[in-house]
C-alpha positions as CSV (number, residue, x, y, z in Angstrom):
1,M,-109.5,109.2,-200.4
2,T,-107.0,106.3,-201.7
3,R,-108.3,104.6,-205.3
4,E,-106.6,102.2,-207.0
5,I,-104.9,103.1,-211.0
6,F,-103.7,102.1,-213.7
7,F,-100.4,102.5,-216.2
8,E,-100.7,101.0,-219.4
9,V,-96.9,99.0,-219.6
10,D,-95.0,96.8,-222.1
11,G,-96.8,93.5,-222.0
12,G,-99.8,94.5,-219.6
13,T,-100.7,97.1,-216.9
14,L,-99.0,98.1,-213.6
15,A,-101.6,98.5,-210.8
16,A,-101.0,101.1,-208.3
17,L,-102.3,103.0,-205.0
18,D,-103.1,106.8,-205.7
19,H,-102.8,108.7,-201.8
20,G,-103.9,111.7,-203.7
21,G,-102.6,114.5,-201.3
22,S,-101.3,117.8,-202.4
23,G,-97.5,119.3,-202.3
24,P,-94.4,117.2,-203.5
25,P,-95.3,114.0,-205.3
26,V,-93.4,110.5,-204.0
27,L,-93.7,107.4,-205.6
28,L,-93.9,104.7,-203.6
29,V,-92.1,101.3,-204.2
30,H,-91.6,98.1,-202.6
31,G,-89.6,95.3,-202.9
32,S,-90.1,91.8,-204.3
33,G,-92.6,89.8,-203.2
34,H,-94.5,92.8,-201.4
35,N,-96.7,95.3,-203.2
36,A,-98.1,98.7,-203.2
37,A,-99.8,97.9,-200.0
38,A,-97.1,97.4,-197.9
39,W,-96.6,101.6,-197.9
40,S,-100.2,102.2,-196.5
41,A,-98.9,103.2,-192.8
42,V,-95.9,105.3,-194.4
43,V,-98.5,107.6,-196.6
44,T,-101.1,108.0,-193.9
45,W,-97.6,110.4,-192.1
46,L,-96.9,111.6,-195.8
47,L,-100.8,113.3,-195.9
48,P,-101.8,116.0,-197.0
49,G,-98.8,117.7,-197.1
50,H,-97.6,115.3,-200.3
51,R,-99.1,113.9,-203.5
52,V,-98.2,109.8,-202.9
53,I,-98.9,106.8,-205.4
54,A,-97.2,103.6,-204.6
55,V,-97.1,101.2,-207.5
56,D,-97.3,97.8,-208.0
57,L,-94.0,96.4,-210.0
58,R,-94.8,93.9,-212.6
59,G,-95.6,90.5,-211.3
60,H,-96.6,91.8,-207.9
61,G,-100.1,92.7,-206.4
62,H,-102.8,93.7,-209.1
63,S,-100.0,94.5,-212.6
64,T,-100.9,92.4,-215.0
65,A,-97.8,92.8,-216.6
66,E,-94.3,90.3,-216.1
67,S,-91.0,90.1,-216.4
68,A,-89.7,89.2,-219.5
69,T,-85.9,90.6,-218.7
70,A,-84.0,92.0,-216.0
71,E,-84.6,95.7,-216.8
72,Q,-88.7,95.9,-217.5
73,Y,-89.6,96.6,-213.8
74,W,-87.1,99.6,-213.1
75,R,-87.8,100.9,-216.6
76,D,-91.4,100.9,-216.0
77,L,-90.9,103.6,-213.5
78,A,-90.0,106.1,-215.7
79,T,-93.7,104.9,-217.8
80,V,-95.5,105.7,-214.2
81,V,-93.7,109.7,-214.0
82,A,-94.5,110.5,-217.8
83,A,-97.8,109.5,-217.2
84,T,-98.6,111.0,-214.2
85,G,-96.8,114.5,-215.5
86,W,-95.2,115.2,-212.5
87,E,-91.6,117.1,-212.6
88,R,-88.6,116.0,-210.2
89,P,-90.6,113.5,-207.7
90,L,-89.2,112.1,-204.8
91,L,-88.3,108.5,-205.4
92,V,-88.6,106.4,-202.9
93,G,-87.6,102.3,-202.7
94,H,-87.2,99.8,-200.1
95,S,-85.4,96.6,-200.7
96,T,-85.5,95.8,-204.1
97,G,-87.6,98.9,-204.9
98,G,-84.2,101.0,-203.9
99,Y,-82.6,99.4,-206.4
100,A,-85.2,100.2,-208.7
101,V,-85.4,103.8,-208.1
102,T,-81.8,104.0,-208.9
103,A,-81.6,102.2,-211.6
104,V,-84.4,104.1,-213.0
105,T,-82.4,107.2,-212.1
106,A,-78.8,106.0,-213.4
107,A,-80.5,105.8,-216.9
108,G,-81.3,109.3,-217.2
109,L,-84.8,107.9,-217.4
110,V,-86.1,109.9,-214.5
111,K,-84.9,113.1,-213.0
112,P,-86.2,113.4,-209.9
113,R,-85.9,115.7,-207.1
114,G,-84.0,112.8,-205.2
115,I,-83.9,109.0,-204.4
116,C,-83.9,107.6,-201.1
117,V,-83.2,104.1,-200.7
118,V,-84.3,102.2,-197.9
119,D,-82.2,99.3,-197.0
120,G,-82.1,98.4,-200.8
121,L,-78.6,98.6,-201.9
122,V,-76.2,97.1,-204.6
123,L,-72.6,96.4,-203.3
124,D,-70.6,93.8,-205.1
125,D,-68.8,94.4,-208.5
126,R,-70.5,92.8,-211.4
127,E,-68.7,89.4,-211.4
128,T,-69.2,88.9,-207.8
129,V,-72.9,89.6,-208.5
130,H,-73.3,87.2,-211.7
131,R,-71.6,84.2,-209.8
132,T,-74.1,84.9,-207.0
133,L,-77.1,85.4,-209.1
134,S,-76.7,82.2,-211.5
135,G,-77.2,80.0,-208.0
136,F,-81.0,81.2,-207.5
137,R,-81.9,80.3,-211.6
138,T,-81.7,76.9,-210.3
139,P,-84.8,74.0,-209.7
140,E,-83.5,74.1,-206.0
141,A,-83.5,77.5,-206.0
142,A,-87.1,77.8,-207.2
143,D,-88.3,75.0,-204.8
144,N,-87.0,76.9,-202.1
145,L,-88.8,79.9,-202.7
146,R,-91.9,78.3,-203.5
147,R,-92.0,76.2,-200.3
148,T,-90.3,79.0,-197.8
149,F,-92.6,81.9,-199.3
150,G,-95.0,80.4,-201.3
151,Y,-93.8,81.9,-204.9
152,G,-96.2,80.7,-207.6
153,R,-98.1,78.8,-204.9
154,R,-101.9,78.1,-206.0
155,F,-104.7,78.0,-203.1
156,D,-108.3,77.2,-203.0
157,A,-109.7,80.1,-200.4
158,T,-109.7,78.1,-197.3
159,E,-105.2,77.9,-198.0
160,R,-105.4,81.4,-199.1
161,D,-107.3,82.0,-195.4
162,A,-104.9,79.6,-193.5
163,W,-102.2,81.3,-195.2
164,I,-102.6,85.1,-194.6
165,E,-103.2,83.9,-191.0
166,S,-100.6,82.3,-190.2
167,Q,-98.6,85.1,-191.8
168,I,-99.6,87.5,-189.2
169,I,-99.8,85.2,-186.5
170,A,-96.0,84.6,-186.8
171,A,-95.6,88.7,-187.3
172,G,-97.3,88.5,-183.7
173,T,-94.8,86.1,-182.1
174,G,-91.6,87.0,-184.6
175,R,-90.9,83.6,-184.6
176,I,-88.3,82.4,-187.1
177,G,-85.0,80.4,-187.0
178,G,-81.6,81.7,-186.5
179,G,-81.3,84.1,-183.6
180,A,-81.2,87.7,-182.8
181,G,-79.0,89.9,-184.7
182,V,-78.5,90.7,-188.6
183,D,-82.0,89.8,-190.4
184,R,-81.2,86.6,-192.4
185,F,-84.6,86.5,-194.6
186,E,-86.7,89.3,-196.6
187,G,-89.4,89.5,-194.9
188,E,-91.2,90.2,-198.1
189,T,-89.9,87.7,-200.2
190,G,-86.4,85.9,-199.2
191,T,-85.2,87.4,-202.5
192,D,-84.4,90.8,-202.3
193,R,-80.6,90.5,-202.2
194,F,-80.3,89.4,-205.2
195,A,-83.5,90.4,-207.4
196,G,-82.0,93.3,-208.8
197,G,-80.5,94.1,-205.5
198,A,-77.3,93.1,-204.0
199,G,-76.4,89.6,-205.0
200,G,-77.9,87.5,-202.7
201,D,-75.5,86.7,-200.6
202,R,-78.3,86.9,-197.4
203,F,-80.0,84.5,-198.8
204,E,-77.5,81.7,-199.9
205,G,-77.8,79.1,-197.1
206,E,-80.8,80.9,-195.2
207,T,-83.5,79.5,-198.1
208,G,-84.3,75.9,-198.0
209,T,-86.4,75.3,-194.2
210,D,-84.5,77.0,-192.3
211,G,-86.7,77.8,-189.5
212,L,-89.8,76.1,-190.8
213,D,-89.9,72.9,-189.7
214,G,-88.9,73.3,-185.9
215,E,-91.1,76.9,-185.6
216,T,-94.3,75.3,-187.6
217,G,-94.6,72.3,-186.8
218,T,-97.3,72.4,-185.1
219,G,-99.1,75.0,-187.6
220,T,-101.6,74.3,-190.6
221,G,-100.0,72.4,-193.4
222,T,-100.6,75.8,-195.4
223,E,-97.9,77.1,-192.9
224,R,-96.1,74.5,-193.1
225,L,-95.8,74.6,-197.0
226,T,-95.2,78.0,-197.2
227,G,-93.0,79.3,-194.5
228,G,-95.6,80.8,-191.7
229,A,-93.4,81.6,-189.7
230,A,-90.7,83.3,-192.0
231,A,-91.5,87.1,-192.1
232,G,-91.8,86.9,-188.6
233,R,-89.1,88.5,-187.2
234,L,-89.1,91.0,-189.9
235,N,-92.5,91.7,-189.6
236,A,-92.6,91.6,-185.8
237,G,-94.0,95.1,-184.5
238,A,-95.9,95.6,-188.0
239,D,-99.9,96.4,-187.6
240,P,-101.6,93.0,-188.2
241,E,-103.5,94.6,-190.2
242,L,-101.0,96.1,-193.0
243,V,-99.7,92.7,-193.0
244,R,-102.9,91.2,-194.1
245,A,-103.6,93.9,-196.4
246,V,-100.2,93.2,-198.1
247,C,-101.0,89.0,-198.0
248,E,-103.8,89.7,-199.8
249,R,-102.8,91.8,-202.3
250,S,-100.5,89.1,-202.8
251,L,-102.8,86.1,-203.7
252,V,-104.8,87.1,-206.9
253,G,-107.3,85.2,-209.0
254,D,-110.8,83.9,-208.6
255,G,-111.7,80.7,-206.8
256,V,-108.1,79.6,-207.1
257,F,-105.3,82.5,-206.1
258,L,-101.9,82.5,-207.1
259,R,-99.6,83.8,-204.6
260,R,-97.6,86.3,-206.4
261,P,-94.5,86.8,-207.9
262,T,-93.3,83.5,-209.3
263,T,-90.3,81.9,-209.5
264,E,-90.6,82.3,-213.3
265,E,-90.2,86.1,-212.3
266,I,-87.8,85.9,-209.6
267,A,-85.4,84.4,-212.8
268,A,-86.6,86.9,-215.3
269,T,-85.4,89.6,-213.3
270,T,-82.3,88.1,-211.9
271,T,-80.4,87.7,-215.3
272,P,-78.7,91.5,-215.7
273,P,-76.4,91.4,-219.3
274,M,-72.6,91.6,-217.3
275,D,-72.3,94.4,-220.0
276,A,-75.0,96.5,-219.2
277,P,-74.7,100.2,-218.9
278,V,-76.9,100.3,-215.6
279,H,-76.4,97.0,-213.6
280,P,-77.3,96.3,-209.9
281,S,-73.6,96.4,-209.1
282,V,-72.2,99.3,-207.0
283,D,-70.7,100.8,-210.1
284,V,-74.1,102.0,-210.5
285,Y,-73.4,104.5,-207.9
286,R,-71.1,107.0,-210.3
287,R,-74.5,107.6,-212.4
288,I,-76.4,109.4,-209.4
289,T,-76.0,113.0,-209.4
290,C,-79.2,114.0,-207.6
291,P,-79.8,113.8,-204.3
292,M,-79.6,111.0,-202.2
293,T,-80.6,109.4,-198.9
294,I,-79.7,106.1,-197.5
295,M,-81.4,104.4,-194.8
296,L,-79.5,102.1,-193.3
297,P,-81.8,99.4,-189.9
298,T,-79.5,98.4,-188.0
299,R,-80.3,95.1,-188.3
300,G,-80.8,95.1,-192.1
301,F,-79.3,93.5,-194.8
302,Y,-76.9,95.8,-195.3
303,A,-75.6,96.1,-191.0
304,D,-72.9,94.4,-191.6
305,R,-71.5,96.2,-195.0
306,R,-71.8,99.9,-193.1
307,P,-68.2,101.0,-194.3
308,E,-69.0,99.9,-198.1
309,V,-72.2,102.1,-197.3
310,T,-70.5,104.7,-196.0
311,A,-68.1,104.6,-199.2
312,V,-70.9,105.3,-201.3
313,V,-72.7,108.0,-199.2
314,E,-68.8,110.1,-199.1
315,S,-68.0,109.3,-202.9
316,A,-70.5,112.2,-204.1
317,P,-72.1,115.4,-202.8
318,H,-75.7,115.7,-201.5
319,R,-75.8,111.9,-199.8
320,R,-76.9,111.6,-196.7
321,L,-76.6,107.9,-194.3
322,V,-79.7,108.0,-191.8
323,D,-79.5,105.2,-189.2
324,I,-82.5,103.6,-187.9
325,D,-82.6,101.1,-185.1
326,A,-85.2,98.5,-186.9
327,G,-85.1,95.0,-189.1
328,H,-85.4,95.0,-193.2
329,N,-88.8,95.5,-193.7
330,V,-88.9,98.9,-191.3
331,V,-91.5,100.5,-194.0
332,M,-94.5,98.2,-192.4
333,T,-92.5,98.4,-188.5
334,H,-91.5,101.7,-188.5
335,P,-93.7,103.8,-190.3
336,R,-93.3,107.1,-189.0
337,E,-90.0,107.1,-189.0
338,V,-89.8,106.5,-192.8
339,A,-92.1,109.2,-193.5
340,A,-89.7,111.5,-191.5
341,V,-87.1,110.8,-193.4
342,I,-89.0,111.5,-197.0
343,T,-90.0,114.4,-195.4
344,T,-87.0,116.2,-194.9
345,M,-85.9,115.1,-198.3
346,T,-89.3,117.1,-199.9
347,S,-88.5,120.0,-197.7
348,A,-84.8,120.9,-198.5
């Protein structure tokens, strides 16, 4: 039976969903704007043969801790692993969670069996990352996040329910601007390409009202304010109840509900020091010596950078590239396939 558990970290607690099970330990880490509930469908394919915990990163879900620096959210994973007493867990991260599991391993804070990175890569050099990230710490960028994804917005109960329903409807219709091809929006967040991720190049130029006014103009007022269709194409094919669970866990409060993360959380996680030993740039992979599997969706954020992904895989032994015919939000739309890749790693 799944139960909620908490870990003490600097500045508060991290919440997590302990799914139980027995066998190889697996820690599941979501992307920006998502939370532990995003992994629920994957977990059904991992149990009972794995011991599974899915964590809410700080600033997300039911975690009370907020980020003050760009490194806390991934350093917290070492605290979680230490508290569980696990030896050599498999670390699995989606989007920004992919960078989180990479970074905590690169820093030597966790010695995992391996890491599984699900469409959450860092492919640019340090200078490019810093130039790009600076563009996402402006008032205009914060306003775009609030308007497009509802980050940091507060809702009463009626508005909360309307927003959740808009996300479910949008996922069912797959509505979003920009047409077919590579996913341009982060279905969960819109920020994973720069919130500790790969510098935000997908998000740039896509984050204003693109795909909103023309797509949601007949919806509710809440939908127009928060980008009800912004998750549409990426969440298309996900179980509506899974979408509901993720949305509900992202809204916290009593009477007035805060959509997490806030724009302040995103700003804090996009300020890595240029000279940090572990940095969200391509050189981080030189520090990874454990087995690493990268899942690359054909319509994900990095589909058009496949040669660079291949170079990362080929630069060291015990690395594997797995292609999957899916969009970026693969953990919710293709959970069985994601679980199969995880199982292959724990069986090796």
